[in-house]
C-alpha positions in Angstrom: -22.5 19.3 -45.7 -24.1 19.1 -42.2 -22.5 17.6 -39.1 -22.5 13.8 -39.8 -22.4 12.5 -36.2 -22.0 13.7 -32.6 -21.0 12.0 -29.4 -21.3 12.8 -25.7 -18.2 11.5 -23.8 -16.4 11.8 -20.5 -12.8 12.7 -19.9 -11.3 11.0 -16.8 -7.5 10.9 -17.2 -7.4 7.6 -15.3 -9.1 5.8 -18.2 -5.7 6.0 -20.0 -3.7 3.0 -18.8 -0.5 4.9 -18.4 -2.3 7.2 -16.0 -4.7 4.8 -14.4 -2.0 2.1 -13.8 -4.7 -0.6 -13.4 -7.4 1.6 -11.9 -8.9 2.1 -15.3 -10.2 -1.5 -15.1 -13.0 -0.4 -12.8 -14.6 1.6 -15.7 -14.5 -1.2 -18.2 -18.0 -0.4 -19.5 -16.9 3.2 -20.3 -13.8 2.0 -22.0 -15.8 -0.4 -24.2 -18.2 2.4 -25.1 -15.3 4.8 -25.9 -13.8 2.2 -28.2 -17.2 1.9 -30.0 -17.3 5.7 -30.4 -13.8 5.7 -31.9 -14.8 3.0 -34.3 -17.8 4.8 -35.4 -15.8 8.0 -36.0 -13.2 6.1 -38.0 -16.0 4.5 -40.1 -17.3 8.0 -41.0 -13.9 9.4 -42.0 -14.6 13.0 -41.0 -12.5 15.8 -42.4 -12.7 17.6 -39.0 -13.5 16.8 -35.5 -14.8 19.5 -33.2 -14.3 19.0 -29.5 -15.9 21.3 -26.9 -14.1 20.9 -23.5 -14.8 22.5 -20.1 -11.1 22.4 -19.4 -10.1 24.5 -22.5 -9.7 28.2 -22.2 -12.9 29.6 -20.5 -14.1 33.2 -19.9 -17.3 34.4 -18.3 -18.3 36.5 -21.3 -16.5 34.9 -24.3 -16.4 31.5 -26.1 -12.8 30.7 -26.9 -11.7 29.0 -30.1 -8.1 27.7 -30.1 -6.1 29.6 -32.7 -3.2 28.8 -34.9 -2.2 25.9 -37.0 -2.1 23.3 -34.3 -1.2 22.4 -30.7 0.4 19.7 -28.6 -0.1 18.3 -25.1 0.7 15.4 -22.8 -0.5 13.7 -19.7 2.6 14.8 -17.8 0.3 16.6 -15.3 -1.2 13.2 -14.5 2.1 11.3 -14.2 2.3 10.1 -17.8 4.6 12.4 -19.7 5.1 9.8 -22.4 1.5 10.0 -23.6 1.8 12.9 -26.0 -0.4 14.4 -28.6 0.2 16.7 -31.6 -2.8 17.9 -33.7 -3.4 20.1 -36.7 -6.2 22.6 -36.4 -8.8 23.3 -39.1 -7.9 27.0 -39.5 -10.4 27.7 -42.3 -13.3 26.4 -40.1 -12.1 28.3 -37.0 -11.7 31.5 -39.1 -15.2 31.1 -40.5 -16.8 30.6 -37.1 -14.9 33.6 -35.8 -16.1 35.7 -38.8 -19.7 34.7 -38.2 -19.4 35.6 -34.6 -18.0 39.0 -35.5 -20.8 39.6 -38.0 -23.4 38.7 -35.4 -21.7 40.6 -32.6 -21.5 37.2 -30.8 -18.9 36.9 -28.1 -16.7 34.2 -29.6 -13.3 34.0 -31.3 -9.6 33.2 -30.9 -8.6 36.0 -28.5 -7.2 35.5 -25.1 -5.4 32.2 -25.3 -2.9 32.0 -22.4 -1.8 28.4 -22.6 -2.0 26.7 -26.1 -1.4 23.2 -24.7 -4.2 20.7 -25.2 -6.3 20.1 -22.0 -7.3 16.7 -20.7 -10.9 17.3 -21.7 -9.6 17.2 -25.3 -6.8 14.7 -24.9 -8.9 11.9 -23.4 -11.3 11.7 -26.4 -8.3 12.0 -28.7 -6.5 9.1 -27.0 -9.3 6.8 -28.1 -9.9 8.3 -31.5 -6.3 8.4 -32.7 -5.9 4.7 -32.1 -8.5 4.2 -34.9 -8.3 7.2 -37.1 -5.8 10.0 -37.7 -6.7 11.7 -41.0 -8.6 14.7 -39.6 -8.1 18.2 -38.4 -9.3 19.5 -35.1 -11.3 22.4 -33.8 -11.1 23.0 -30.0 -13.5 25.3 -28.2 -14.2 26.1 -24.6 -17.3 27.0 -22.7 -18.3 30.3 -21.1 -20.1 31.8 -18.2 -23.1 32.6 -20.3 -26.5 31.0 -19.9 -27.5 27.7 -21.5 -29.4 29.4 -24.4 -26.3 31.3 -25.4 -24.4 28.0 -25.5 -27.0 26.5 -27.8 -26.9 29.6 -30.0 -23.1 29.1 -30.2 -23.7 25.6 -31.4 -26.0 26.8 -34.1 -23.4 29.2 -35.3 -20.9 26.4 -35.5 -23.4 24.3 -37.5 -23.9 27.2 -40.0 -20.1 27.5 -40.5 -19.7 23.7 -41.0 -22.5 23.7 -43.6 -21.2 26.7 -45.4 -17.6 25.3 -45.7 -18.9 21.8 -46.7 -16.8 19.9 -44.2 -17.5 16.3 -43.1 -17.5 17.0 -39.3 -18.0 14.9 -36.2 -18.8 16.8 -33.0 -17.5 15.5 -29.7 -19.0 17.0 -26.5 -16.5 16.3 -23.8 -17.8 16.4 -20.2 -18.1 14.4 -17.0 -21.5 14.2 -15.3 -21.9 14.7 -11.6 -18.8 14.6 -9.4 -20.9 13.9 -6.2 -22.3 10.4 -6.7 -20.7 8.4 -3.9 -19.5 9.1 -0.3 -16.2 7.5 -1.1 -15.6 9.6 -4.3 -13.1 12.4 -4.4 -15.8 15.1 -4.1 -18.2 13.3 -1.6 -21.9 12.9 -2.1 -24.8 15.2 -2.8 -28.3 14.1 -3.4 -28.4 16.3 -6.5 -25.6 14.1 -8.0 -27.5 10.9 -8.8 -30.5 13.0 -9.8 -28.5 15.0 -12.3 -27.0 11.8 -13.8 -30.4 10.1 -14.1 -32.0 13.2 -15.7 -29.2 14.0 -18.2 -28.9 10.4 -19.4 -32.6 10.2 -19.9 -32.8 13.5 -21.8 -29.8 12.7 -24.0 -30.7 9.1 -24.7 -34.0 10.4 -26.1 -32.3 13.4 -27.8 -34.9 15.6 -26.1 -32.5 18.6 -26.3 -35.1 21.2 -25.4 -35.1 19.8 -21.9 -31.4 20.6 -21.5 -32.6 24.2 -20.7 -34.6 22.9 -17.8 -31.5 22.2 -15.7 -31.4 25.0 -13.1 -28.0 26.6 -12.6 -28.0 26.0 -8.9 -29.0 22.4 -9.3 -26.1 21.8 -11.7 -23.7 23.5 -9.3 -24.8 21.3 -6.4 -24.5 18.2 -8.6 -20.9 19.4 -9.5 -21.2 18.5 -13.2 -18.8 19.8 -15.7 -20.2 18.8 -19.1 -23.7 20.3 -19.3 -22.8 23.4 -21.3 -20.7 21.2 -23.6 -23.7 19.0 -24.3 -25.8 22.1 -25.0 -23.4 23.5 -27.6 -23.5 20.1 -29.3 -27.3 20.2 -29.2 -27.2 23.6 -30.9 -24.9 22.2 -33.6 -27.7 19.7 -34.4 -30.5 22.3 -34.3 -33.4 21.5 -36.7 -32.3 17.9 -37.3 -34.1 14.7 -36.5 -31.6 12.7 -34.4 -31.2 9.0 -33.8 -29.8 8.8 -30.3 -28.3 5.8 -28.4 -27.0 5.4 -24.9 -23.9 3.3 -24.8 -23.1 3.3 -21.1 -23.3 5.1 -17.7 -21.0 4.4 -14.8 -20.6 6.0 -11.3 -18.2 3.6 -9.6 -15.6 6.2 -9.0 -18.0 8.7 -7.6 -18.0 10.7 -10.8 -20.6 10.1 -13.6 -19.3 8.9 -17.0 -22.0 8.9 -19.7 -21.6 8.0 -23.4 -24.2 8.6 -26.1 -24.2 8.9 -29.9 -26.4 11.2 -31.9 -26.7 10.6 -35.6 -28.5 13.4 -37.5 -31.1 12.4 -40.1 -33.6 14.6 -42.0 -34.6 18.2 -41.4 -37.2 18.5 -38.6 -38.8 21.9 -38.1 -40.1 20.8 -34.6 -36.5 20.6 -33.4 -35.6 24.3 -33.4 -35.3 24.3 -29.6 -33.8 27.7 -29.1 -36.6 29.4 -31.1 -39.2 27.5 -29.1 -37.6 28.2 -25.8 -37.3 32.0 -26.5 -41.0 32.1 -27.3 -41.9 30.3 -24.1 -39.7 32.8 -22.1 -41.4 35.8 -23.8 -44.8 34.4 -23.1 -43.9 33.9 -19.4 -42.6 37.4 -19.1 -45.7 38.9 -20.7 -47.8 36.9 -18.3 -45.7 38.2 -15.4 -46.1 41.8 -16.6 -49.9 41.3 -16.5 -49.8 39.9 -12.9 -47.0 42.1 -11.3 -47.8 44.7 -8.7 -46.8 48.3 -9.1 -43.4 47.9 -7.4 -42.3 45.5 -10.1 -44.1 47.5 -12.9 -42.2 50.6 -11.8 -38.9 48.8 -11.7 -39.5 47.4 -15.2 -40.7 50.7 -16.6 -37.6 52.4 -15.2 -35.2 49.7 -16.6 -36.8 49.8 -20.0 -36.9 53.6 -20.2 -33.2 53.9 -19.3 -32.0 51.1 -21.7 -34.1 52.6 -24.5 -33.5 56.3 -23.9 -30.3 56.5 -22.0 -31.7 58.7 -19.2 -33.6 58.3 -15.9 -37.4 58.1 -16.1 -39.4 60.7 -14.2 -41.9 59.3 -11.7 -45.0 58.2 -13.7 -48.5 59.6 -13.0 -49.8 56.2 -12.1 -47.6 55.6 -9.1 -49.6 55.3 -5.9 -49.5 57.5 -2.8 -48.0 54.6 -0.9 -44.8 54.7 -3.0 -44.7 58.5 -3.0 -44.9 58.9 0.8 -43.0 55.8 2.0 -39.2 55.6 2.3 -37.1 52.4 2.6 -34.1 50.7 1.2 -34.8 48.5 -1.9 -33.1 46.0 -4.1 -33.9 45.5 -7.8 -32.9 42.1 -9.1 -32.9 41.3 -12.8 -32.8 37.7 -14.2 -32.5 36.4 -17.7 -33.2 32.8 -18.6 -33.1 32.0 -14.9 -29.6 33.4 -14.3 -28.8 36.7 -12.5 -28.3 39.6 -14.9 -28.0 42.4 -12.4 -28.8 43.3 -8.8 -28.3 46.6 -7.2 -29.9 48.1 -4.1 -29.7 50.3 -1.0 -29.7 49.2 2.6 -31.6 52.2 3.7 -33.5 55.0 2.0 -31.3 57.4 -0.1 -34.2 59.1 -2.0 -37.1 61.2 -0.8 -39.6 58.4 -1.5 -39.7 54.7 -2.4 -40.8 55.3 -6.0 -37.5 57.2 -6.7 -35.6 54.5 -4.8 -36.9 51.8 -7.1 -36.4 53.9 -10.2 -32.8 54.7 -9.4 -31.9 51.1 -8.3 -33.6 49.7 -11.5 -31.3 51.9 -13.6 -28.3 50.7 -11.6 -29.3 47.1 -11.9 -29.3 47.2 -15.7 -26.3 49.4 -16.2 -24.0 49.6 -13.2 -23.7 46.1 -11.7 -19.9 45.5 -12.1 -20.4 41.8 -12.6 -22.2 42.2 -15.8 -22.2 44.3 -19.0 -25.1 46.8 -19.4 -28.4 45.3 -20.5 -29.2 45.9 -24.2 -32.5 46.6 -25.8 -32.7 43.2 -27.4 -32.6 41.6 -23.9 -35.5 43.6 -22.5 -38.2 41.1 -23.6 -36.5 38.3 -21.7 -35.9 40.0 -18.4 -37.6 38.8 -15.2 -37.5 41.6 -12.5 -38.3 41.6 -8.8 -38.1 44.2 -6.1 -37.2 43.6 -2.4 -38.2 46.3 0.0 -36.0 46.2 3.1 -37.1 46.5 6.7 -35.0 48.1 9.4 -31.8 46.3 10.2 -31.3 45.1 13.8 -28.0 44.1 15.3 -27.9 40.4 16.5 -25.6 38.6 18.9 -25.0 35.4 17.1 -25.7 33.5 13.8 -28.3 31.5 15.7 -30.6 34.5 15.3 -30.6 34.2 11.6 -32.8 32.2 9.2 -31.8 32.1 5.5 -35.4 32.0 4.4 -36.7 34.8 6.6 -33.8 37.2 7.2 -31.3 38.9 5.1 -27.9 39.5 6.7 -25.4 42.4 6.9 -21.9 41.6 7.9 -19.8 44.6 9.0 -16.2 45.1 10.0 -15.3 48.7 10.6 -16.1 50.6 7.4 -16.5 47.4 5.3 -19.9 46.0 4.9 -21.5 43.2 2.9 -25.2 42.4 2.5 -27.1 39.3 1.3 -30.8 39.1 0.8 -32.9 36.2 2.2 -34.4 33.2 0.4 -31.9 33.0 -2.4 -31.5 29.9 -4.6 -28.4 28.0 -3.7 -28.0 29.6 -0.2 -29.2 26.9 2.1 -27.4 27.5 5.4 -26.7 30.5 7.7 -22.9 29.7 7.3 -23.2 30.1 3.6 -25.2 33.3 3.9 -22.7 34.9 6.2 -19.7 33.8 4.2 -21.1 35.2 0.9 -22.0 38.5 2.6 -18.6 38.7 4.2 -16.8 38.1 0.8 -19.1 40.7 -0.9 -17.9 43.2 1.7 -14.2 42.3 1.2 -14.0 41.1 4.8 -11.3 38.6 5.5 -12.2 35.4 7.4 -10.2 36.3 10.5 -11.6 39.8 10.9 -13.9 40.6 13.7 -17.5 41.1 12.5 -20.8 42.5 13.6 -24.0 40.9 12.3 -27.3 42.6 11.5 -30.5 41.0 10.2 -33.4 42.4 8.3 -36.6 41.3 6.8 -37.8 42.0 3.3 -41.1 42.2 1.4 -40.4 40.6 -2.0 -42.5 41.8 -5.0 -42.6 39.7 -8.2 
């Protein structure tokens, strides 16, 4: 049996009267909508409720499913220890999801739980649901540091497990919207905040789940949302289904966005396999870039693909120009997948006898030696977007006023410690940000005396 309903809900603890102590009255529309959600869930009498929460266990490279027979929790952290929960987990469904993940070599399962207590992203929805309906088991899952497409794929795997087991399941995607909607809010205001809320409510109220992939990572970060990946998992759990969507409410009076929508799956719809469609779009875009790229990028891509495929460094190809064979310079090779960084390694100054070898070596390092990421696999190659930055000579500067985040990269140096940041990077909008990131990359403490250097780059796409 497929998932019978899904809901997008927020999780402000203050909505619970014992926590809010009267302040919950300012989100009366959200409360009314939540009561409606609880009523609809009760009317459907699900065997299991799945809740994805951004405040459950979260890893950068793993989707965590809460293990065991059950768990408990309370709002003691929010001043209401008397509001307690005890839930029974659907172990059969959890085990099946984990087994499917293992079979597909997908990074999900029950490993790594440090604190089994229920989180508030799970307890707030439960507070409303349990007032109306108690005869269900729970599956609780966290998010991950993976890209949006990986979250959608995770949702599809959950859907397959639900259908195989034959459970009547309701999916609840817990997540607040932007936390930067009002100057008086706890997180202040950013222009991306209202823009995010407007876009996400428009997309979700129309069940246009393919557009969830269009939300840039840096944009989401500036908006300070916490639910987007939760919504994407939910969308994946409804993959291939026609969906009747309804927006119940949206409020921003506290400076944080609270949106509630329902999604009722209907018949099969082959046009709604959004992951499949997006992967084809990405492949087509990468192929077009291959056709339009210059030899710097073509060399980096050839090197990366050769190493991932053969496990050894590629010799310099015959087609490389004399310019690359006779020029020397530092170079960075950056690899992105689905818009997110997948690897970036480079050299500040030349370490090879020519620029061709510099690019070849740094491309190998970018796909295999960046400590922030696992090595790139062959299956990923067709989705990789690669660019090359060739560095000009670094010059020492007297003050940050001589920097420009769009034009100059920066090197921050303190003794033998040194950190570098390239220019014109998404999400780096000020010189202060640029210096701070470079300083942290170099392991330089805030109080340490630093020297600044700037350099220009020629970026090849």
